[in-house]
C-alpha positions as CSV (number, residue, x, y, z in Angstrom):
1,M,0.0,0.0,0.0
2,K,1.3,3.4,-0.9
3,A,-1.1,5.5,1.3
4,L,-1.8,9.0,0.0
5,I,1.4,10.0,-1.7
6,I,1.1,7.9,-4.9
7,S,2.0,9.3,-8.3
8,G,3.0,8.9,-11.9
9,T,3.1,11.0,-15.0
10,A,0.0,9.5,-16.5
11,F,-2.2,12.5,-16.2
12,L,-0.6,14.7,-18.8
13,S,-0.5,11.9,-21.4
14,S,-4.1,11.0,-20.5
15,L,-5.1,14.6,-21.2
16,C,-3.6,14.2,-24.7
17,A,-5.5,11.0,-25.2
18,F,-8.7,12.6,-24.0
19,T,-8.6,15.3,-26.7
20,A,-9.4,12.7,-29.2
21,L,-12.9,12.5,-27.7
22,A,-13.5,16.2,-27.7
23,D,-15.8,16.1,-30.7
24,H,-18.1,13.6,-29.0
25,H,-18.0,14.4,-25.2
26,S,-17.9,17.4,-23.0
27,A,-14.6,17.7,-21.3
28,P,-14.8,17.0,-17.5
29,M,-14.0,19.7,-14.9
30,I,-10.4,19.4,-13.8
31,G,-9.6,20.9,-10.4
32,G,-6.4,21.3,-8.4
33,V,-5.3,19.3,-5.4
34,E,-2.1,19.7,-3.3
35,V,-1.2,17.3,-0.5
36,F,1.4,18.0,2.2
37,G,2.5,15.1,4.4
38,C,4.1,16.0,7.7
39,D,5.4,14.4,11.0
40,F,5.0,16.2,14.3
41,E,8.1,17.6,15.9
42,N,9.0,16.3,19.4
43,G,6.6,17.7,22.0
44,K,4.1,18.8,19.4
45,D,0.7,17.2,18.6
46,M,-2.6,17.7,16.8
47,D,-3.7,20.4,19.2
48,D,-0.7,22.5,18.3
49,F,-1.4,21.9,14.6
50,M,-5.1,22.9,14.9
51,K,-4.1,26.2,16.6
52,V,-1.9,27.2,13.6
53,A,-4.6,25.9,11.2
54,A,-7.2,28.2,12.9
55,K,-4.8,31.2,12.3
56,W,-4.4,30.0,8.6
57,N,-8.2,30.0,8.1
58,K,-8.5,33.6,9.1
59,F,-5.4,34.5,7.0
60,A,-6.8,32.7,3.9
61,D,-10.2,34.4,4.1
62,K,-8.5,37.8,4.2
63,N,-5.6,37.3,1.8
64,F,-6.5,34.7,-0.8
65,S,-8.2,36.0,-4.0
66,K,-9.4,32.6,-5.2
67,S,-11.4,29.7,-3.6
68,Y,-9.2,27.3,-1.7
69,E,-10.6,24.6,0.6
70,A,-8.3,22.8,3.1
71,H,-8.9,19.5,4.8
72,L,-6.9,17.5,7.4
73,M,-6.5,13.8,6.8
74,T,-5.3,11.2,9.3
75,H,-5.1,7.4,9.2
76,Y,-8.1,5.2,10.0
77,Y,-7.6,1.9,8.3
78,F,-4.0,1.4,7.2
79,N,-1.0,-0.9,7.4
80,D,1.7,1.7,6.8
81,R,1.9,5.3,8.1
82,Q,3.9,7.4,5.8
83,A,3.2,10.6,7.7
84,D,1.4,11.7,10.9
85,A,-1.0,14.0,9.1
86,Y,-1.9,15.3,5.6
87,W,-2.9,18.7,4.6
88,V,-5.1,18.5,1.5
89,G,-6.0,21.7,-0.4
90,F,-8.5,22.0,-3.2
91,T,-9.0,24.7,-5.9
92,D,-11.4,24.9,-8.8
93,N,-8.6,24.7,-11.3
94,H,-4.8,24.8,-11.5
95,H,-4.6,28.5,-12.4
96,D,-6.3,29.3,-9.1
97,M,-3.9,26.9,-7.4
98,G,-0.9,28.9,-8.8
99,I,-2.4,32.2,-7.8
100,I,-2.9,30.9,-4.2
101,A,0.7,29.6,-4.2
102,D,2.0,33.1,-5.2
103,E,-0.2,34.8,-2.6
104,W,1.0,32.4,0.1
105,G,4.6,32.9,-0.9
106,A,4.3,36.6,-0.8
107,T,2.4,37.0,2.5
108,G,2.4,33.7,4.4
109,S,6.0,33.2,5.6
110,K,5.2,33.9,9.3
111,L,2.5,31.3,9.3
112,Q,4.6,28.9,7.3
113,A,7.2,29.1,10.1
114,E,4.6,28.3,12.7
115,F,3.5,25.2,10.7
116,D,7.1,24.1,10.3
117,A,7.7,24.4,14.0
118,V,4.8,22.0,14.7
119,C,4.6,19.6,11.7
120,P,7.1,20.3,8.9
121,A,6.2,19.0,5.5
122,K,8.1,15.9,4.3
123,S,6.3,15.7,1.0
124,H,4.3,18.0,-1.3
125,T,2.4,16.4,-4.2
126,E,0.2,17.9,-6.9
127,Y,-2.9,16.2,-8.4
128,A,-5.8,17.0,-10.6
129,W,-9.2,16.0,-9.4
130,M,-12.1,14.8,-11.5
131,K,-15.7,13.9,-10.4
132,V,-17.1,10.5,-11.1
133,H,-20.2,10.5,-8.9
134,N,-21.6,13.1,-6.5
135,N,-25.3,13.5,-5.8
136,N,-24.6,15.9,-3.0
137,E,-22.7,18.7,-4.7
138,D,-24.9,21.3,-2.9
139,Q,-23.7,20.0,0.4
140,P,-20.2,20.8,1.7
141,L,-17.7,18.2,2.9
142,N,-18.0,18.5,6.7
143,G,-15.7,15.6,7.6
144,G,-15.9,11.8,7.6
145,L,-14.1,9.0,6.0
146,V,-12.3,8.6,2.6
147,D,-11.5,5.3,1.0
148,F,-8.5,5.2,-1.4
149,Q,-7.8,2.9,-4.3
150,G,-4.8,2.9,-6.6
151,C,-5.9,2.2,-10.2
152,T,-4.0,1.5,-13.4
153,F,-5.3,1.4,-17.0
154,K,-5.2,-1.9,-18.7
155,E,-3.7,-2.3,-22.2
156,G,-6.2,-1.3,-24.8
157,A,-8.3,0.8,-22.5
158,S,-9.5,4.2,-23.5
159,W,-11.1,7.3,-22.0
160,E,-14.2,6.6,-24.0
161,M,-14.6,3.1,-22.4
162,L,-13.9,4.6,-18.9
163,M,-16.5,7.4,-19.3
164,A,-19.1,5.0,-20.6
165,A,-18.5,2.6,-17.6
166,D,-18.6,5.6,-15.2
167,A,-22.0,6.7,-16.6
168,Q,-23.5,3.3,-15.9
169,M,-22.0,3.0,-12.5
170,S,-23.1,6.5,-11.5
171,A,-26.7,5.7,-12.6
172,F,-26.6,2.5,-10.5
173,M,-25.3,4.3,-7.4
174,T,-28.0,6.9,-7.8
175,K,-30.7,4.2,-8.1
176,I,-29.6,2.4,-4.9
177,E,-29.2,5.7,-3.1
178,Q,-25.5,5.6,-2.3
179,H,-24.2,8.3,0.0
180,G,-20.6,8.3,-1.2
181,R,-19.1,10.8,-3.5
182,V,-16.5,9.3,-5.9
183,Y,-13.6,11.3,-7.3
184,R,-10.3,10.6,-9.1
185,W,-7.0,12.2,-8.4
186,F,-4.5,12.1,-11.3
187,P,-0.9,12.5,-10.1
188,M,1.1,15.3,-11.6
189,N,4.2,16.5,-9.8
190,G,6.1,15.7,-6.6
191,A,5.5,12.0,-6.4
192,P,7.1,8.8,-7.5
193,S,6.8,7.8,-11.1
194,D,6.1,4.1,-10.4
195,G,2.6,4.5,-8.8
196,P,-0.8,3.8,-10.3
197,D,-2.3,6.0,-13.1
198,F,-4.8,7.5,-10.7
199,L,-6.3,7.4,-7.2
200,Q,-10.0,6.8,-6.8
201,L,-11.5,8.3,-3.6
202,T,-14.9,7.6,-2.1
203,W,-16.0,10.2,0.4
204,N,-18.6,9.5,3.1
205,D,-19.8,11.9,5.8
206,N,-19.6,9.3,8.6
207,A,-18.9,5.6,9.2
208,S,-22.6,4.7,9.3
209,D,-23.2,6.0,5.8
210,R,-20.1,4.2,4.6
211,G,-21.2,1.0,6.1
212,E,-24.7,1.3,4.7
213,D,-23.3,2.0,1.2
214,I,-21.2,-1.2,1.4
215,V,-24.2,-3.3,2.4
216,K,-26.4,-1.8,-0.3
217,F,-23.7,-2.1,-3.0
218,V,-23.1,-5.8,-2.4
219,A,-26.8,-6.7,-1.9
220,N,-27.8,-5.0,-5.2
221,G,-25.1,-6.7,-7.3
222,G,-22.7,-3.8,-7.3
223,L,-19.6,-6.1,-7.2
224,E,-20.8,-8.0,-10.3
225,L,-21.7,-4.8,-12.1
226,A,-18.3,-3.2,-11.3
227,N,-16.5,-6.3,-12.6
228,S,-18.5,-6.3,-15.9
229,L,-18.0,-2.6,-16.4
230,Y,-14.3,-2.1,-15.5
231,S,-12.6,-5.5,-15.8
232,N,-11.2,-4.6,-19.2
233,I,-10.4,-1.0,-18.4
234,V,-8.7,-0.7,-15.1
235,M,-7.1,-2.7,-12.3
236,C,-7.7,-1.1,-8.8
237,K,-6.2,-2.1,-5.5
238,D,-7.6,-1.0,-2.1
239,G,-5.5,1.4,-0.1
240,P,-6.1,3.2,3.2
241,T,-9.2,4.7,4.7
242,M,-8.5,8.2,6.0
243,L,-10.4,10.4,8.5
244,H,-10.9,13.9,7.1
245,S,-12.0,17.2,8.6
246,P,-12.4,20.7,7.1
247,L,-9.8,23.3,8.1
248,G,-11.4,26.2,6.3
249,G,-10.1,28.5,3.6
250,K,-11.5,31.0,1.2
């Protein structure tokens, strides 16, 4: 298991392949993700981290010109801890991510020093997010659990095949009233080149919703449907489940 910090260079080449479908499909929304992994300094803990994060929330609201949403992730189900905590930041697109980075670099040095004194970053990875299924877009992510899978395209697979399979799976999930929101993260920079082509994330607001989704998915033939839809397209391996909580932002 490679926990959160898994990467490759597949996303840029995948975008090139995707352009071949432009005449027949609407391009999906591509958003920005950055992930910092950190270990606590001696004598420091999550309480210290949250105190600095509260200062950052006020700073972001005042100083950032674009939307940026931050979440804290920590391990729940795992067999390898690569970091004590993960800061995950989301933007609507990578231009906005770049603007935020410039604004932070110009005005955030004091807060950065406070973060470094508590939980200095040991990794910083860039991803691109893409929605697969979300019937709750009007509701914010208020915390809960996130299941991670690492997925690799099979030989002969295409974006068109994947999108067609996703449409059927999303319709099935809506029909059986799944709570989970499914997204993919495509690795870009700052991570190893030997990881899977993308990460697939399923977000649930709490453990009860997650458990109910599992029961409904299995009982209604979801495993069989997933195998029939994706067996010739991708190979996915289960990874960790993470706790997440919002830290604020702009």
